[in-house]
PQR file of N, CA, C, O and H, with PARSE charges and radii, in Angstrom:
ATOM      1  N   MET A   1      -6.376  11.870  56.134 -0.4000 1.5000
ATOM      2  CA  MET A   1      -5.905  12.217  55.164 -0.0000 2.0000
ATOM      3  C   MET A   1      -5.672  11.051  53.880  0.5500 1.7000
ATOM      4  O   MET A   1      -6.145  11.037  52.744 -0.5500 1.4000
ATOM      5  N   ARG A   2      -4.794  10.149  54.535 -0.4000 1.5000
ATOM      6  CA  ARG A   2      -4.567   8.801  53.378 -0.0000 2.0000
ATOM      7  C   ARG A   2      -5.867   8.273  53.052  0.5500 1.7000
ATOM      8  O   ARG A   2      -5.892   7.754  51.936 -0.5500 1.4000
ATOM      9  H   ARG A   2      -4.410  10.160  55.458  0.4000 1.0000
ATOM     10  N   LEU A   3      -7.007   8.246  53.718 -0.4000 1.5000
ATOM     11  CA  LEU A   3      -8.415   7.894  53.728 -0.0000 2.0000
ATOM     12  C   LEU A   3      -8.546   8.279  51.779  0.5500 1.7000
ATOM     13  O   LEU A   3      -8.799   7.558  50.814 -0.5500 1.4000
ATOM     14  H   LEU A   3      -6.986   8.668  54.625  0.4000 1.0000
ATOM     15  N   PHE A   4      -8.213   9.800  51.930 -0.4000 1.5000
ATOM     16  CA  PHE A   4      -9.037  10.739  51.101 -0.0000 2.0000
ATOM     17  C   PHE A   4      -8.848  10.460  49.918  0.5500 1.7000
ATOM     18  O   PHE A   4      -9.646  10.477  48.980 -0.5500 1.4000
ATOM     19  H   PHE A   4      -8.007  10.385  52.714  0.4000 1.0000
ATOM     20  N   GLY A   5      -6.874   9.976  49.974 -0.4000 1.5000
ATOM     21  CA  GLY A   5      -6.053   9.331  48.600 -0.0000 2.0000
ATOM     22  C   GLY A   5      -6.764   8.607  48.389  0.5500 1.7000
ATOM     23  O   GLY A   5      -7.272   8.992  47.336 -0.5500 1.4000
ATOM     24  H   GLY A   5      -6.226   9.962  50.736  0.4000 1.0000
ATOM     25  N   TRP A   6      -7.270   7.627  48.705 -0.4000 1.5000
ATOM     26  CA  TRP A   6      -7.124   6.347  48.416 -0.0000 2.0000
ATOM     27  C   TRP A   6      -8.782   6.425  47.747  0.5500 1.7000
ATOM     28  O   TRP A   6      -9.095   5.978  46.644 -0.5500 1.4000
ATOM     29  H   TRP A   6      -6.858   7.314  49.561  0.4000 1.0000
ATOM     30  N   VAL A   7      -9.427   6.899  48.422 -0.4000 1.5000
ATOM     31  CA  VAL A   7     -10.696   7.218  47.871 -0.0000 2.0000
ATOM     32  C   VAL A   7     -10.558   7.807  46.749  0.5500 1.7000
ATOM     33  O   VAL A   7     -11.050   7.339  45.722 -0.5500 1.4000
ATOM     34  H   VAL A   7      -9.173   7.263  49.318  0.4000 1.0000
ATOM     35  N   GLY A   8     -10.071   8.591  46.767 -0.4000 1.5000
ATOM     36  CA  GLY A   8      -9.590   9.421  45.190 -0.0000 2.0000
ATOM     37  C   GLY A   8      -9.261   8.597  44.406  0.5500 1.7000
ATOM     38  O   GLY A   8      -9.952   8.097  43.518 -0.5500 1.4000
ATOM     39  H   GLY A   8      -9.671   8.971  47.601  0.4000 1.0000
ATOM     40  N   LEU A   9      -8.103   8.373  44.689 -0.4000 1.5000
ATOM     41  CA  LEU A   9      -7.407   6.706  43.598 -0.0000 2.0000
ATOM     42  C   LEU A   9      -8.527   5.615  42.784  0.5500 1.7000
ATOM     43  O   LEU A   9      -8.555   5.293  41.597 -0.5500 1.4000
ATOM     44  H   LEU A   9      -7.542   8.778  45.410  0.4000 1.0000
ATOM     45  N   LEU A  10      -9.660   5.088  44.237 -0.4000 1.5000
ATOM     46  CA  LEU A  10     -10.322   4.478  43.571 -0.0000 2.0000
ATOM     47  C   LEU A  10     -11.418   5.127  42.907  0.5500 1.7000
ATOM     48  O   LEU A  10     -12.237   4.282  42.544 -0.5500 1.4000
ATOM     49  H   LEU A  10      -9.638   5.350  45.202  0.4000 1.0000
ATOM     50  N   LEU A  11     -11.696   6.103  42.659 -0.4000 1.5000
ATOM     51  CA  LEU A  11     -12.934   6.907  42.304 -0.0000 2.0000
ATOM     52  C   LEU A  11     -12.621   7.191  40.768  0.5500 1.7000
ATOM     53  O   LEU A  11     -13.397   7.132  39.814 -0.5500 1.4000
ATOM     54  H   LEU A  11     -11.032   6.789  42.954  0.4000 1.0000
ATOM     55  N   ALA A  12     -11.328   7.502  40.794 -0.4000 1.5000
ATOM     56  CA  ALA A  12     -10.058   7.987  39.260 -0.0000 2.0000
ATOM     57  C   ALA A  12     -10.614   6.492  38.860  0.5500 1.7000
ATOM     58  O   ALA A  12     -11.614   6.244  38.184 -0.5500 1.4000
ATOM     59  H   ALA A  12     -10.698   7.550  41.569  0.4000 1.0000
ATOM     60  N   LEU A  13      -9.968   5.837  39.281 -0.4000 1.5000
ATOM     61  CA  LEU A  13      -9.688   4.723  38.209 -0.0000 2.0000
ATOM     62  C   LEU A  13     -11.238   3.922  38.037  0.5500 1.7000
ATOM     63  O   LEU A  13     -11.086   2.857  37.439 -0.5500 1.4000
ATOM     64  H   LEU A  13      -9.157   6.038  39.830  0.4000 1.0000
ATOM     65  N   VAL A  14     -12.235   4.109  38.302 -0.4000 1.5000
ATOM     66  CA  VAL A  14     -13.651   3.761  38.397 -0.0000 2.0000
ATOM     67  C   VAL A  14     -14.211   4.371  37.023  0.5500 1.7000
ATOM     68  O   VAL A  14     -14.593   3.735  36.041 -0.5500 1.4000
ATOM     69  H   VAL A  14     -12.359   4.974  38.788  0.4000 1.0000
ATOM     70  N   ILE A  15     -14.172   5.635  37.181 -0.4000 1.5000
ATOM     71  CA  ILE A  15     -14.446   6.934  36.022 -0.0000 2.0000
ATOM     72  C   ILE A  15     -13.727   6.544  35.071  0.5500 1.7000
ATOM     73  O   ILE A  15     -14.337   6.573  34.002 -0.5500 1.4000
ATOM     74  H   ILE A  15     -13.862   6.152  37.979  0.4000 1.0000
ATOM     75  N   VAL A  16     -12.814   6.234  35.009 -0.4000 1.5000
ATOM     76  CA  VAL A  16     -11.310   5.806  33.666 -0.0000 2.0000
ATOM     77  C   VAL A  16     -11.828   4.378  33.493  0.5500 1.7000
ATOM     78  O   VAL A  16     -11.027   3.856  32.718 -0.5500 1.4000
ATOM     79  H   VAL A  16     -12.318   6.211  35.877  0.4000 1.0000
ATOM     80  N   GLY A  17     -12.767   3.480  33.825 -0.4000 1.5000
ATOM     81  CA  GLY A  17     -12.916   2.219  33.758 -0.0000 2.0000
ATOM     82  C   GLY A  17     -14.557   2.269  32.948  0.5500 1.7000
ATOM     83  O   GLY A  17     -15.029   1.819  31.904 -0.5500 1.4000
ATOM     84  H   GLY A  17     -13.418   3.904  34.454  0.4000 1.0000
ATOM     85  N   LEU A  18     -14.955   2.922  33.873 -0.4000 1.5000
ATOM     86  CA  LEU A  18     -16.184   3.688  32.336 -0.0000 2.0000
ATOM     87  C   LEU A  18     -16.556   4.302  31.503  0.5500 1.7000
ATOM     88  O   LEU A  18     -17.646   4.147  30.952 -0.5500 1.4000
ATOM     89  H   LEU A  18     -14.573   3.287  34.722  0.4000 1.0000
ATOM     90  N   LEU A  19     -15.773   5.085  31.251 -0.4000 1.5000
ATOM     91  CA  LEU A  19     -15.098   5.941  29.752 -0.0000 2.0000
ATOM     92  C   LEU A  19     -14.241   4.889  29.197  0.5500 1.7000
ATOM     93  O   LEU A  19     -13.911   5.174  28.045 -0.5500 1.4000
ATOM     94  H   LEU A  19     -14.888   5.210  31.699  0.4000 1.0000
ATOM     95  N   VAL A  20     -13.870   4.021  29.518 -0.4000 1.5000
ATOM     96  CA  VAL A  20     -12.920   2.924  28.561 -0.0000 2.0000
ATOM     97  C   VAL A  20     -14.230   1.681  28.317  0.5500 1.7000
ATOM     98  O   VAL A  20     -14.385   1.461  27.115 -0.5500 1.4000
ATOM     99  H   VAL A  20     -14.137   3.789  30.453  0.4000 1.0000
ATOM    100  N   LYS A  21     -14.995   1.010  29.056 -0.4000 1.5000
ATOM    101  CA  LYS A  21     -15.869   0.954  28.430 -0.0000 2.0000
ATOM    102  C   LYS A  21     -16.992   1.370  27.741  0.5500 1.7000
ATOM    103  O   LYS A  21     -17.495   0.462  27.079 -0.5500 1.4000
ATOM    104  H   LYS A  21     -14.869   1.189  30.032  0.4000 1.0000
ATOM    105  N   LYS A  22     -17.399   2.141  27.692 -0.4000 1.5000
ATOM    106  CA  LYS A  22     -17.916   2.998  27.068 -0.0000 2.0000
ATOM    107  C   LYS A  22     -17.491   2.631  25.637  0.5500 1.7000
ATOM    108  O   LYS A  22     -17.934   1.998  24.679 -0.5500 1.4000
ATOM    109  H   LYS A  22     -16.990   2.878  28.230  0.4000 1.0000
ATOM    110  N   GLN A  23     -16.142   3.526  26.060 -0.4000 1.5000
ATOM    111  CA  GLN A  23     -15.418   3.690  24.360 -0.0000 2.0000
ATOM    112  C   GLN A  23     -15.163   1.959  23.091  0.5500 1.7000
ATOM    113  O   GLN A  23     -14.893   1.738  21.911 -0.5500 1.4000
ATOM    114  H   GLN A  23     -15.782   4.041  26.838  0.4000 1.0000
ATOM    115  N   LEU A  24     -15.487   1.146  24.391 -0.4000 1.5000
ATOM    116  CA  LEU A  24     -14.543   0.014  23.643 -0.0000 2.0000
ATOM    117  C   LEU A  24     -16.310  -0.733  23.713  0.5500 1.7000
ATOM    118  O   LEU A  24     -16.405  -1.939  23.488 -0.5500 1.4000
ATOM    119  H   LEU A  24     -15.707   1.326  25.350  0.4000 1.0000
ATOM    120  N   ALA A  25     -17.315  -0.095  23.962 -0.4000 1.5000
ATOM    121  CA  ALA A  25     -18.714  -0.156  23.451 -0.0000 2.0000
ATOM    122  C   ALA A  25     -19.034   0.267  22.059  0.5500 1.7000
ATOM    123  O   ALA A  25     -19.574  -0.441  21.208 -0.5500 1.4000
ATOM    124  H   ALA A  25     -17.238   0.885  24.145  0.4000 1.0000
ATOM    125  N   GLY A  26     -18.669   1.409  21.933 -0.4000 1.5000
ATOM    126  CA  GLY A  26     -19.053   1.817  20.418 -0.0000 2.0000
ATOM    127  C   GLY A  26     -18.054   1.442  19.153  0.5500 1.7000
ATOM    128  O   GLY A  26     -18.244   1.792  17.988 -0.5500 1.4000
ATOM    129  H   GLY A  26     -18.231   1.984  22.624  0.4000 1.0000
ATOM    130  N   VAL A  27     -16.679   0.460  19.761 -0.4000 1.5000
ATOM    131  CA  VAL A  27     -16.265   0.493  19.285 -0.0000 2.0000
ATOM    132  C   VAL A  27     -16.782  -1.091  18.266  0.5500 1.7000
ATOM    133  O   VAL A  27     -16.156  -1.396  17.250 -0.5500 1.4000
ATOM    134  H   VAL A  27     -16.524   0.176  20.707  0.4000 1.0000
ATOM    135  N   ALA A  28     -17.713  -1.739  18.663 -0.4000 1.5000
ATOM    136  CA  ALA A  28     -18.172  -3.104  17.912 -0.0000 2.0000
ATOM    137  C   ALA A  28     -17.676  -3.440  17.063  0.5500 1.7000
ATOM    138  O   ALA A  28     -17.099  -2.530  16.467 -0.5500 1.4000
ATOM    139  H   ALA A  28     -18.221  -1.492  19.488  0.4000 1.0000
ATOM    140  N   ALA A  29     -17.505  -5.185  16.278 -0.4000 1.5000
ATOM    141  CA  ALA A  29     -17.099  -5.399  15.888 -0.0000 2.0000
ATOM    142  C   ALA A  29     -18.281  -5.781  14.416  0.5500 1.7000
ATOM    143  O   ALA A  29     -19.183  -6.616  14.486 -0.5500 1.4000
ATOM    144  H   ALA A  29     -17.973  -5.924  16.762  0.4000 1.0000
ATOM    145  N   PRO A  30     -17.904  -4.769  12.935 -0.5600 1.5000
ATOM    146  CA  PRO A  30     -19.330  -5.221  12.129  0.2800 2.0000
ATOM    147  C   PRO A  30     -20.227  -6.869  12.427  0.5500 1.7000
ATOM    148  O   PRO A  30     -19.702  -7.706  13.161 -0.5500 1.4000
ATOM    149  N   VAL A  31     -21.121  -7.045  11.983 -0.4000 1.5000
ATOM    150  CA  VAL A  31     -21.528  -7.991  11.428 -0.0000 2.0000
ATOM    151  C   VAL A  31     -22.017  -8.415  10.342  0.5500 1.7000
ATOM    152  O   VAL A  31     -23.224  -8.266  10.155 -0.5500 1.4000
ATOM    153  H   VAL A  31     -21.547  -6.365  11.386  0.4000 1.0000
ATOM    154  N   LEU A  32     -21.336  -8.946   9.517 -0.4000 1.5000
ATOM    155  CA  LEU A  32     -21.332  -9.831   8.081 -0.0000 2.0000
ATOM    156  C   LEU A  32     -23.160 -10.624   7.798  0.5500 1.7000
ATOM    157  O   LEU A  32     -23.614 -11.603   8.390 -0.5500 1.4000
ATOM    158  H   LEU A  32     -20.355  -9.067   9.669  0.4000 1.0000
ATOM    159  N   PRO A  33     -23.726  -9.935   6.917 -0.5600 1.5000
ATOM    160  CA  PRO A  33     -24.902 -10.772   6.774  0.2800 2.0000
ATOM    161  C   PRO A  33     -24.749 -12.532   6.636  0.5500 1.7000
ATOM    162  O   PRO A  33     -23.758 -12.878   5.993 -0.5500 1.4000
ATOM    163  N   VAL A  34     -25.285 -13.219   6.964 -0.4000 1.5000
ATOM    164  CA  VAL A  34     -25.458 -14.411   6.129 -0.0000 2.0000
ATOM    165  C   VAL A  34     -25.004 -14.692   4.281  0.5500 1.7000
ATOM    166  O   VAL A  34     -25.468 -14.156   3.275 -0.5500 1.4000
ATOM    167  H   VAL A  34     -26.090 -12.938   7.486  0.4000 1.0000
ATOM    168  N   GLY A  35     -24.353 -15.333   4.376 -0.4000 1.5000
ATOM    169  CA  GLY A  35     -23.877 -15.778   2.401 -0.0000 2.0000
ATOM    170  C   GLY A  35     -23.315 -14.863   1.812  0.5500 1.7000
ATOM    171  O   GLY A  35     -23.369 -14.604   0.610 -0.5500 1.4000
ATOM    172  H   GLY A  35     -23.976 -15.770   5.193  0.4000 1.0000
ATOM    173  N   THR A  36     -22.417 -14.020   3.113 -0.4000 1.5000
ATOM    174  CA  THR A  36     -21.886 -13.095   2.351 -0.0000 2.0000
ATOM    175  C   THR A  36     -20.565 -13.690   2.725  0.5500 1.7000
ATOM    176  O   THR A  36     -20.573 -14.421   3.715 -0.5500 1.4000
ATOM    177  H   THR A  36     -22.373 -14.231   4.090  0.4000 1.0000
ATOM    178  N   PRO A  37     -18.926 -13.417   1.825 -0.5600 1.5000
ATOM    179  CA  PRO A  37     -17.399 -13.808   2.179  0.2800 2.0000
ATOM    180  C   PRO A  37     -17.291 -12.967   3.065  0.5500 1.7000
ATOM    181  O   PRO A  37     -17.644 -11.839   3.410 -0.5500 1.4000
ATOM    182  N   ALA A  38     -16.555 -14.044   3.410 -0.4000 1.5000
ATOM    183  CA  ALA A  38     -15.364 -12.822   5.222 -0.0000 2.0000
ATOM    184  C   ALA A  38     -14.440 -12.050   4.448  0.5500 1.7000
ATOM    185  O   ALA A  38     -13.818 -11.092   4.906 -0.5500 1.4000
ATOM    186  H   ALA A  38     -16.268 -14.960   3.130  0.4000 1.0000
ATOM    187  N   ALA A  39     -14.328 -12.583   2.958 -0.4000 1.5000
ATOM    188  CA  ALA A  39     -12.885 -11.565   2.766 -0.0000 2.0000
ATOM    189  C   ALA A  39     -13.385 -11.257   1.009  0.5500 1.7000
ATOM    190  O   ALA A  39     -12.651 -11.326   0.023 -0.5500 1.4000
ATOM    191  H   ALA A  39     -14.833 -13.361   2.586  0.4000 1.0000
ATOM    192  N   ALA A  40     -15.101 -10.855   1.061 -0.4000 1.5000
ATOM    193  CA  ALA A  40     -14.565 -10.060  -0.095 -0.0000 2.0000
ATOM    194  C   ALA A  40     -13.443  -8.922  -0.368  0.5500 1.7000
ATOM    195  O   ALA A  40     -13.048  -8.781  -1.525 -0.5500 1.4000
ATOM    196  H   ALA A  40     -15.697 -10.799   1.862  0.4000 1.0000
ATOM    197  N   GLY A  41     -13.213  -8.563   0.089 -0.4000 1.5000
ATOM    198  CA  GLY A  41     -12.151  -6.947  -0.047 -0.0000 2.0000
ATOM    199  C   GLY A  41     -10.777  -8.153   0.105  0.5500 1.7000
ATOM    200  O   GLY A  41      -9.661  -7.759   0.442 -0.5500 1.4000
ATOM    201  H   GLY A  41     -13.534  -8.678   1.029  0.4000 1.0000
ATOM    202  N   ALA A  42     -10.908  -8.838  -0.034 -0.4000 1.5000
ATOM    203  CA  ALA A  42      -8.969  -9.256   0.315 -0.0000 2.0000
ATOM    204  C   ALA A  42      -8.642  -9.690  -1.270  0.5500 1.7000
ATOM    205  O   ALA A  42      -9.381  -9.834  -2.244 -0.5500 1.4000
ATOM    206  H   ALA A  42     -11.815  -9.158  -0.308  0.4000 1.0000
ATOM    207  N   PRO A  43      -7.357  -9.814  -1.101 -0.5600 1.5000
ATOM    208  CA  PRO A  43      -6.946  -9.784  -2.714  0.2800 2.0000
ATOM    209  C   PRO A  43      -6.534 -11.887  -2.732  0.5500 1.7000
ATOM    210  O   PRO A  43      -6.243 -12.603  -1.773 -0.5500 1.4000
ATOM    211  N   ALA A  44      -6.663 -12.192  -3.947 -0.4000 1.5000
ATOM    212  CA  ALA A  44      -7.272 -13.593  -4.092 -0.0000 2.0000
ATOM    213  C   ALA A  44      -6.110 -14.464  -3.560  0.5500 1.7000
ATOM    214  O   ALA A  44      -5.972 -15.642  -3.890 -0.5500 1.4000
ATOM    215  H   ALA A  44      -6.899 -11.611  -4.725  0.4000 1.0000
ATOM    216  N   GLY A  45      -5.278 -13.803  -2.708 -0.4000 1.5000
ATOM    217  CA  GLY A  45      -4.551 -15.164  -2.289 -0.0000 2.0000
ATOM    218  C   GLY A  45      -4.903 -15.305  -0.756  0.5500 1.7000
ATOM    219  O   GLY A  45      -4.816 -16.270   0.004 -0.5500 1.4000
ATOM    220  H   GLY A  45      -5.390 -12.846  -2.439  0.4000 1.0000
ATOM    221  N   GLY A  46      -5.351 -13.944  -0.558 -0.4000 1.5000
ATOM    222  CA  GLY A  46      -6.298 -14.441   0.675 -0.0000 2.0000
ATOM    223  C   GLY A  46      -5.120 -13.801   1.867  0.5500 1.7000
ATOM    224  O   GLY A  46      -4.330 -12.979   1.403 -0.5500 1.4000
ATOM    225  H   GLY A  46      -5.422 -13.160  -1.175  0.4000 1.0000
ATOM    226  N   ALA A  47      -4.968 -14.172   3.487 -0.4000 1.5000
ATOM    227  CA  ALA A  47      -5.138 -12.864   4.568 -0.0000 2.0000
ATOM    228  C   ALA A  47      -3.098 -13.386   4.533  0.5500 1.7000
ATOM    229  O   ALA A  47      -2.174 -12.739   5.026 -0.5500 1.4000
ATOM    230  H   ALA A  47      -5.610 -14.840   3.864  0.4000 1.0000
ATOM    231  N   ARG A  48      -3.036 -14.483   3.910 -0.4000 1.5000
ATOM    232  CA  ARG A  48      -0.979 -14.634   4.380 -0.0000 2.0000
ATOM    233  C   ARG A  48      -0.352 -13.978   3.334  0.5500 1.7000
ATOM    234  O   ARG A  48       0.693 -13.336   3.436 -0.5500 1.4000
ATOM    235  H   ARG A  48      -3.786 -15.009   3.510  0.4000 1.0000
ATOM    236  N   ALA A  49      -1.223 -14.205   1.981 -0.4000 1.5000
ATOM    237  CA  ALA A  49      -0.302 -13.614   0.369 -0.0000 2.0000
ATOM    238  C   ALA A  49      -0.463 -11.769   1.146  0.5500 1.7000
ATOM    239  O   ALA A  49       0.624 -11.196   1.218 -0.5500 1.4000
ATOM    240  H   ALA A  49      -2.072 -14.727   1.898  0.4000 1.0000
ATOM    241  N   GLN A  50      -1.237 -11.255   1.472 -0.4000 1.5000
ATOM    242  CA  GLN A  50      -0.984 -10.068   1.654 -0.0000 2.0000
ATOM    243  C   GLN A  50      -0.660  -9.813   2.800  0.5500 1.7000
ATOM    244  O   GLN A  50      -1.192  -8.765   3.167 -0.5500 1.4000
ATOM    245  H   GLN A  50      -2.120 -11.720   1.413  0.4000 1.0000
ATOM    246  N   SER A  51       0.061 -10.340   3.669 -0.4000 1.5000
ATOM    247  CA  SER A  51       0.247  -9.943   5.030 -0.0000 2.0000
ATOM    248  C   SER A  51       1.790 -10.201   4.204  0.5500 1.7000
ATOM    249  O   SER A  51       2.275  -9.072   4.286 -0.5500 1.4000
ATOM    250  H   SER A  51       0.493 -11.191   3.370  0.4000 1.0000
ATOM    251  N   HIS A  52       2.520 -10.812   3.674 -0.4000 1.5000
ATOM    252  CA  HIS A  52       3.415 -11.422   2.521 -0.0000 2.0000
ATOM    253  C   HIS A  52       3.883  -9.749   1.659  0.5500 1.7000
ATOM    254  O   HIS A  52       4.676  -8.878   2.017 -0.5500 1.4000
ATOM    255  H   HIS A  52       2.126 -11.729   3.607  0.4000 1.0000
ATOM    256  N   GLN A  53       3.082  -9.837   0.565 -0.4000 1.5000
ATOM    257  CA  GLN A  53       3.443  -8.567  -0.005 -0.0000 2.0000
ATOM    258  C   GLN A  53       3.669  -6.939   1.048  0.5500 1.7000
ATOM    259  O   GLN A  53       4.319  -5.938   0.745 -0.5500 1.4000
ATOM    260  H   GLN A  53       2.438 -10.544   0.274  0.4000 1.0000
ATOM    261  N   ILE A  54       2.886  -7.204   2.264 -0.4000 1.5000
ATOM    262  CA  ILE A  54       3.158  -5.808   2.737 -0.0000 2.0000
ATOM    263  C   ILE A  54       4.142  -5.543   3.801  0.5500 1.7000
ATOM    264  O   ILE A  54       4.367  -4.502   4.419 -0.5500 1.4000
ATOM    265  H   ILE A  54       2.358  -8.016   2.511  0.4000 1.0000
ATOM    266  N   GLN A  55       4.891  -7.162   3.914 -0.4000 1.5000
ATOM    267  CA  GLN A  55       5.750  -7.322   4.676 -0.0000 2.0000
ATOM    268  C   GLN A  55       7.406  -7.015   3.194  0.5500 1.7000
ATOM    269  O   GLN A  55       8.387  -6.305   3.413 -0.5500 1.4000
ATOM    270  H   GLN A  55       4.709  -8.008   3.412  0.4000 1.0000
ATOM    271  N   GLN A  56       7.244  -7.502   2.391 -0.4000 1.5000
ATOM    272  CA  GLN A  56       7.993  -7.494   2.004 -0.0000 2.0000
ATOM    273  C   GLN A  56       7.987  -5.700   0.991  0.5500 1.7000
ATOM    274  O   GLN A  56       9.014  -5.133   0.617 -0.5500 1.4000
ATOM    275  H   GLN A  56       6.447  -8.079   2.213  0.4000 1.0000
ATOM    276  N   GLN A  57       6.448  -5.144   0.756 -0.4000 1.5000
ATOM    277  CA  GLN A  57       6.712  -3.014   0.638 -0.0000 2.0000
ATOM    278  C   GLN A  57       7.452  -2.814   1.702  0.5500 1.7000
ATOM    279  O   GLN A  57       8.216  -1.866   1.518 -0.5500 1.4000
ATOM    280  H   GLN A  57       5.614  -5.605   1.059  0.4000 1.0000
ATOM    281  N   ILE A  58       7.554  -3.305   2.751 -0.4000 1.5000
ATOM    282  CA  ILE A  58       7.677  -2.029   4.050 -0.0000 2.0000
ATOM    283  C   ILE A  58       9.389  -2.694   4.248  0.5500 1.7000
ATOM    284  O   ILE A  58      10.359  -2.069   4.677 -0.5500 1.4000
ATOM    285  H   ILE A  58       6.933  -4.075   2.900  0.4000 1.0000
ATOM    286  N   LYS A  59       9.352  -3.915   3.852 -0.4000 1.5000
ATOM    287  CA  LYS A  59      11.551  -3.954   4.086 -0.0000 2.0000
ATOM    288  C   LYS A  59      12.307  -3.099   2.360  0.5500 1.7000
ATOM    289  O   LYS A  59      13.445  -2.657   2.205 -0.5500 1.4000
ATOM    290  H   LYS A  59       8.564  -4.422   3.504  0.4000 1.0000
ATOM    291  N   GLN A  60      11.063  -3.141   1.261 -0.4000 1.5000
ATOM    292  CA  GLN A  60      12.034  -2.797  -0.110 -0.0000 2.0000
ATOM    293  C   GLN A  60      11.997  -0.753   0.909  0.5500 1.7000
ATOM    294  O   GLN A  60      12.928   0.050   0.980 -0.5500 1.4000
ATOM    295  H   GLN A  60      10.138  -3.500   1.387  0.4000 1.0000
ATOM    296  N   SER A  61      10.955  -0.657   1.318 -0.4000 1.5000
ATOM    297  CA  SER A  61      10.855   0.985   1.047 -0.0000 2.0000
ATOM    298  C   SER A  61      12.232   1.240   2.472  0.5500 1.7000
ATOM    299  O   SER A  61      12.967   2.227   2.469 -0.5500 1.4000
ATOM    300  H   SER A  61      10.199  -1.309   1.260  0.4000 1.0000
ATOM    301  N   LEU A  62      12.306   0.089   3.596 -0.4000 1.5000
ATOM    302  CA  LEU A  62      13.234   0.627   4.580 -0.0000 2.0000
ATOM    303  C   LEU A  62      15.053   0.464   3.830  0.5500 1.7000
ATOM    304  O   LEU A  62      15.981   1.174   4.219 -0.5500 1.4000
ATOM    305  H   LEU A  62      11.708  -0.713   3.599  0.4000 1.0000
ATOM    306  N   ASP A  63      15.213  -0.790   2.558 -0.4000 1.5000
ATOM    307  CA  ASP A  63      15.924  -0.984   2.291 -0.0000 2.0000
ATOM    308  C   ASP A  63      16.196   0.484   1.370  0.5500 1.7000
ATOM    309  O   ASP A  63      17.286   1.045   1.252 -0.5500 1.4000
ATOM    310  H   ASP A  63      14.459  -1.366   2.242  0.4000 1.0000
ATOM    311  N   ALA A  64      15.109   0.848   0.865 -0.4000 1.5000
ATOM    312  CA  ALA A  64      15.934   2.209  -0.253 -0.0000 2.0000
ATOM    313  C   ALA A  64      16.082   3.309   0.552  0.5500 1.7000
ATOM    314  O   ALA A  64      16.767   4.214   0.078 -0.5500 1.4000
ATOM    315  H   ALA A  64      14.223   0.392   0.961  0.4000 1.0000
ATOM    316  N   ALA A  65      15.580   3.482   1.738 -0.4000 1.5000
ATOM    317  CA  ALA A  65      16.091   4.770   2.504 -0.0000 2.0000
ATOM    318  C   ALA A  65      17.010   4.459   3.256  0.5500 1.7000
ATOM    319  O   ALA A  65      17.463   5.401   3.906 -0.5500 1.4000
ATOM    320  H   ALA A  65      15.023   2.747   2.124  0.4000 1.0000
ATOM    321  N   VAL A  66      17.495   3.419   3.430 -0.4000 1.5000
ATOM    322  CA  VAL A  66      19.169   3.109   4.146 -0.0000 2.0000
ATOM    323  C   VAL A  66      19.833   3.284   3.260  0.5500 1.7000
ATOM    324  O   VAL A  66      20.987   3.540   3.604 -0.5500 1.4000
ATOM    325  H   VAL A  66      17.126   2.653   2.902  0.4000 1.0000
ATOM    326  N   GLN A  67      19.636   3.271   1.980 -0.4000 1.5000
ATOM    327  CA  GLN A  67      20.660   3.223   0.580 -0.0000 2.0000
ATOM    328  C   GLN A  67      20.472   4.631   0.621  0.5500 1.7000
ATOM    329  O   GLN A  67      20.955   5.007   1.690 -0.5500 1.4000
ATOM    330  H   GLN A  67      18.699   3.063   1.701  0.4000 1.0000
ATOM    331  N   ALA A  68      20.203   5.196   0.252 -0.4000 1.5000
ATOM    332  CA  ALA A  68      19.586   6.629  -0.413 -0.0000 2.0000
ATOM    333  C   ALA A  68      20.157   7.892   1.011  0.5500 1.7000
ATOM    334  O   ALA A  68      20.359   9.083   0.774 -0.5500 1.4000
ATOM    335  H   ALA A  68      19.812   4.891  -0.616  0.4000 1.0000
ATOM    336  N   ARG A  69      20.256   7.506   1.858 -0.4000 1.5000
ATOM    337  CA  ARG A  69      20.870   8.925   2.996 -0.0000 2.0000
ATOM    338  C   ARG A  69      22.269   7.953   3.632  0.5500 1.7000
ATOM    339  O   ARG A  69      22.385   6.980   4.378 -0.5500 1.4000
ATOM    340  H   ARG A  69      20.092   6.539   2.051  0.4000 1.0000
ATOM    341  N   PRO A  70      23.001   8.658   3.021 -0.5600 1.5000
ATOM    342  CA  PRO A  70      24.769   8.222   3.488  0.2800 2.0000
ATOM    343  C   PRO A  70      24.445   8.642   4.803  0.5500 1.7000
ATOM    344  O   PRO A  70      23.543   9.219   5.410 -0.5500 1.4000
ATOM    345  N   LEU A  71      26.033   7.890   5.076 -0.4000 1.5000
ATOM    346  CA  LEU A  71      26.668   8.069   6.747 -0.0000 2.0000
ATOM    347  C   LEU A  71      26.741   9.826   6.649  0.5500 1.7000
ATOM    348  O   LEU A  71      26.639  10.464   5.601 -0.5500 1.4000
ATOM    349  H   LEU A  71      26.767   7.422   4.583  0.4000 1.0000
ATOM    350  N   PRO A  72      26.961  10.454   8.150 -0.5600 1.5000
ATOM    351  CA  PRO A  72      27.747  11.618   8.000  0.2800 2.0000
ATOM    352  C   PRO A  72      29.282  11.607   8.664  0.5500 1.7000
ATOM    353  O   PRO A  72      29.423  11.117   9.785 -0.5500 1.4000
ATOM    354  N   ASP A  73      30.466  12.176   7.921 -0.4000 1.5000
ATOM    355  CA  ASP A  73      31.859  11.517   8.529 -0.0000 2.0000
ATOM    356  C   ASP A  73      31.738  12.629   9.922  0.5500 1.7000
ATOM    357  O   ASP A  73      31.568  13.848   9.892 -0.5500 1.4000
ATOM    358  H   ASP A  73      30.351  12.574   7.011  0.4000 1.0000
ATOM    359  N   ASP A  74      31.863  11.896  10.879 -0.4000 1.5000
ATOM    360  CA  ASP A  74      32.462  11.901  12.283 -0.0000 2.0000
ATOM    361  C   ASP A  74      33.332  12.902  12.537  0.5500 1.7000
ATOM    362  O   ASP A  74      33.556  13.459  13.612 -0.5500 1.4000
ATOM    363  H   ASP A  74      32.000  10.905  10.903  0.4000 1.0000
ATOM    364  N   ASN A  75      33.976  13.159  11.093 -0.4000 1.5000
ATOM    365  CA  ASN A  75      35.048  14.967  11.664 -0.0000 2.0000
ATOM    366  C   ASN A  75      34.334  16.221  12.145  0.5500 1.7000
ATOM    367  O   ASN A  75      34.983  17.219  12.458 -0.5500 1.4000
ATOM    368  H   ASN A  75      33.794  12.706  10.220  0.4000 1.0000
TER
END
């Protein structure tokens, strides 16, 4: 009986592995044509500037959310 449990578990892992492999094969990175700049849609500052801008926007949003919501009374 234990053997059937192990075989079933192994079979399930094989099936999940095949499904994951199939899904990842369909999500291949797009290939850029030769001569096309990699950052065509990026802002002039590059990835570092864009990352910094996103971090600042998130920080501002969180600060605004904290200030807009008053703390409840414990009474």
